[in-house]
C-alpha positions in Angstrom: 0.0 -0.1 0.0 1.3 3.4 -0.9 2.3 5.7 2.0 0.0 8.3 0.5 -3.0 6.1 0.2 -5.0 8.1 2.7 -4.5 11.3 0.9 -6.3 13.0 -1.9 -4.9 13.8 -5.3 -5.7 16.7 -7.6 -5.5 16.2 -11.4 -5.8 18.9 -14.0 -6.4 18.3 -17.7 -5.8 21.0 -20.4 -5.1 20.8 -24.1 -1.8 19.1 -24.5 -1.1 18.6 -20.7 -2.1 16.8 -17.7 -0.8 17.7 -14.2 -0.9 15.6 -11.0 -0.5 17.5 -7.8 -0.5 16.5 -4.1 -0.2 19.1 -1.4 -0.9 17.0 1.7 1.6 14.6 3.2 4.7 14.6 1.0 4.1 17.4 -1.6 4.6 16.2 -5.1 3.7 17.3 -8.7 4.2 15.9 -12.3 3.3 17.3 -15.7 2.6 15.1 -18.6 2.7 16.6 -22.2 1.4 15.6 -25.6 1.3 17.1 -29.0 -2.4 16.3 -29.3 -4.9 18.8 -28.2 -8.1 16.6 -27.4 -9.2 15.6 -24.0 -9.2 11.9 -25.0 -5.4 12.1 -25.9 -4.6 12.7 -22.2 -6.1 9.4 -21.0 -3.1 7.1 -22.0 -0.6 9.5 -20.4 -2.8 9.6 -17.2 -3.1 5.7 -17.3 0.7 5.3 -17.4 1.4 7.9 -14.7 -1.2 6.5 -12.3 0.4 3.0 -12.5 3.1 4.4 -10.2 1.8 3.5 -6.6 3.2 6.7 -5.2 0.2 8.5 -6.8 -2.3 6.1 -5.3 -5.0 7.7 -3.2 -8.6 7.2 -2.0 -9.9 10.5 -3.3 -9.2 12.4 -6.5 -10.6 15.7 -7.9 -10.2 16.3 -11.7 -10.2 20.0 -12.9 -11.1 20.2 -16.5 -9.9 23.1 -18.6 -12.6 25.4 -20.0 -11.4 24.4 -23.4 -13.3 21.0 -22.7 -16.4 22.6 -21.3 -19.4 24.4 -22.8 -21.7 26.7 -20.7 -25.3 27.7 -21.1 -27.7 29.9 -19.4 -31.3 28.7 -19.8 -34.4 30.8 -19.9 -35.9 31.3 -16.5 -38.1 28.3 -15.6 -40.7 30.4 -13.6 -41.0 27.6 -11.0 -38.9 25.4 -8.8 -37.8 22.3 -10.8 -36.7 18.8 -9.9 -33.1 18.0 -10.4 -34.2 15.9 -13.5 -36.3 18.8 -14.8 -33.2 21.1 -14.4 -31.0 18.8 -16.4 -33.7 18.5 -19.1 -33.9 22.3 -19.4 -30.2 22.7 -19.6 -30.0 19.9 -22.2 -32.7 21.5 -24.4 -30.9 24.9 -24.1 -27.6 23.2 -25.3 -29.3 21.5 -28.2 -30.8 24.9 -29.3 -27.2 26.2 -29.6 -25.1 23.2 -30.5 -27.5 20.8 -32.2 -27.7 17.1 -31.8 -24.0 17.1 -30.8 -25.2 18.1 -27.3 -26.9 14.8 -26.9 -23.5 13.2 -26.3 -22.6 15.5 -23.4 -22.6 15.1 -19.6 -24.3 18.0 -17.9 -23.8 19.6 -14.6 -26.3 22.3 -13.3 -26.0 25.2 -11.0 -29.5 26.1 -9.6 -30.7 29.8 -9.4 -34.0 31.2 -8.2 -36.8 30.3 -10.6 -37.1 33.8 -11.9 -33.5 33.4 -13.3 -32.0 30.9 -15.7 -30.0 27.9 -14.7 -26.3 27.7 -15.5 -25.3 24.6 -17.2 -21.8 23.1 -17.8 -21.5 20.3 -20.4 -18.6 18.0 -21.2 -18.2 15.1 -23.6 -20.1 12.2 -21.9 -17.8 9.3 -23.5 -14.6 11.1 -22.3 -16.1 11.5 -18.8 -17.1 7.9 -18.7 -13.7 6.8 -19.8 -11.9 9.0 -17.3 -14.1 7.9 -14.4 -13.5 4.2 -15.3 -9.6 4.8 -15.5 -9.6 6.4 -12.2 -11.7 3.7 -10.5 -9.4 1.1 -12.1 -6.4 2.7 -10.4 -8.0 2.4 -7.0 -9.7 5.8 -6.5 -12.9 5.4 -4.5 -14.1 9.0 -4.4 -14.0 10.7 -7.8 -15.0 14.4 -8.6 -14.8 15.7 -12.1 -15.3 19.5 -12.2 -14.9 22.3 -14.7 -12.2 25.0 -13.9 -14.9 27.6 -13.4 -16.6 25.8 -10.6 -13.3 25.4 -8.7 -12.3 29.0 -9.3 -15.6 30.8 -8.6 -15.3 30.5 -4.7 -12.4 33.0 -5.0 -14.8 35.7 -6.1 -16.5 38.2 -3.4 -19.7 37.0 -2.0 -22.8 38.2 -4.0 -20.6 39.0 -6.8 -21.7 41.8 -9.1 -20.0 42.7 -12.5 -18.0 40.7 -15.0 -15.8 37.8 -14.2 -13.0 37.0 -16.7 -11.6 33.6 -16.1 -8.4 33.3 -18.3 -6.3 30.3 -19.0 -3.8 29.7 -21.8 -5.7 29.9 -25.1 -9.2 30.4 -23.6 -11.3 33.1 -21.9 -14.6 32.5 -20.1 -16.8 35.5 -19.3 -19.6 35.5 -16.7 -21.9 38.5 -15.9 -23.6 38.6 -12.6 -25.6 41.1 -10.4 -26.2 40.5 -6.6 -24.8 36.9 -6.8 -27.1 35.9 -9.7 -25.5 34.8 -13.1 -27.3 36.7 -16.0 -24.9 36.2 -18.8 -21.9 34.0 -19.9 -19.7 33.3 -22.9 -16.4 31.8 -23.8 -14.0 32.0 -26.6 -10.3 31.2 -27.8 -7.8 33.9 -27.2 -4.3 34.8 -28.0 -1.6 35.7 -25.5 -2.6 39.3 -25.8 -6.0 38.6 -24.4 -5.7 41.3 -21.7 -5.4 44.0 -24.4 -8.5 42.7 -26.2 -10.6 42.2 -23.0 -12.1 45.7 -22.8 -13.6 45.3 -26.3 -14.7 41.8 -25.4 -16.4 43.1 -22.3 -18.2 45.8 -24.4 -19.5 43.2 -26.9 -20.8 41.0 -24.1 -22.4 44.0 -22.3 -24.3 45.0 -25.6 -25.6 41.4 -25.9 -26.6 41.0 -22.3 -30.3 40.8 -21.5 -30.1 43.3 -18.8 -27.7 46.1 -17.6 -24.9 44.6 -15.3 -22.4 46.5 -13.2 -19.3 47.6 -14.9 -16.8 46.2 -12.5 -14.5 43.5 -14.0 -12.7 40.9 -11.9 -9.9 39.1 -13.8 -8.8 35.7 -12.7 -5.8 34.4 -14.6 -4.8 30.7 -14.2 -1.5 29.6 -15.7 -1.1 32.6 -18.1 2.0 34.0 -16.6 2.3 37.8 -15.5 -0.6 40.1 -16.8 -0.6 43.9 -16.6 -3.7 45.6 -15.2 -5.7 47.5 -17.8 -4.9 51.2 -17.7 -8.5 52.4 -17.4 -11.8 51.1 -16.0 -13.1 49.4 -12.8 -10.7 46.4 -13.0 -9.9 44.1 -10.0 -7.2 41.4 -10.2 -7.6 38.3 -8.2 -4.4 36.8 -6.8 -2.6 34.5 -9.1 0.9 32.8 -9.3 2.6 34.2 -12.4 5.4 31.6 -12.2 3.1 28.5 -12.5 2.0 27.8 -16.0 -0.5 25.6 -17.8 -2.2 22.6 -16.2 -0.1 22.7 -13.1 -1.7 26.1 -12.3 -5.2 24.6 -12.8 -4.3 21.9 -10.4 -3.1 24.2 -7.8 -6.0 26.8 -7.9 
């Protein structure tokens, strides 16, 4: 039995990289890389790494890059829904945007008051099933697979109001909120100069939002390296480690 078997492990998956991180007991980390960019291409690397008994643990939490996640904000349901009804509403909203491809996705739901839409996060169901089976095969008994946004959101102020820009290498996710309720969201690929383009991106999202949102912008950069604060506007920078890049930063958030 591994000397670390009672501890938990954090794994992060991003395009071209997988990172393993343990902060309890004896700290350890490992980064695995591939030229492929798909989520599925990371599974063989992970399978090989987890064959090492030093990485064995009872619990594991997997953080998925926003590259591998699609979000949706549903129309307000107008009444309290069961969990099954919430998932059905999120699934229908995803199909309206992405077509039948969304039928192959695993859905997670964030509930909101009935007068507001539900927030959905969708990931490829086949990949999630393969990942879960791989982790169980390596002896993990408690498995949680979560999008980066759900891990990062608790860093925001309570009853957050404004725009939340969650940046990672190559991708930016934008969420608009008022009084702790999510009213708008979007995501897109970005270049290394995303911080310069962010004011225009915020302006476009503000114009398409279904209601006026506070102008404050909170920037949360994960694995992007150092970023300068925009010169003008109500910008807040959440703490980040500029020296940790890529998937390892996602694992350590």
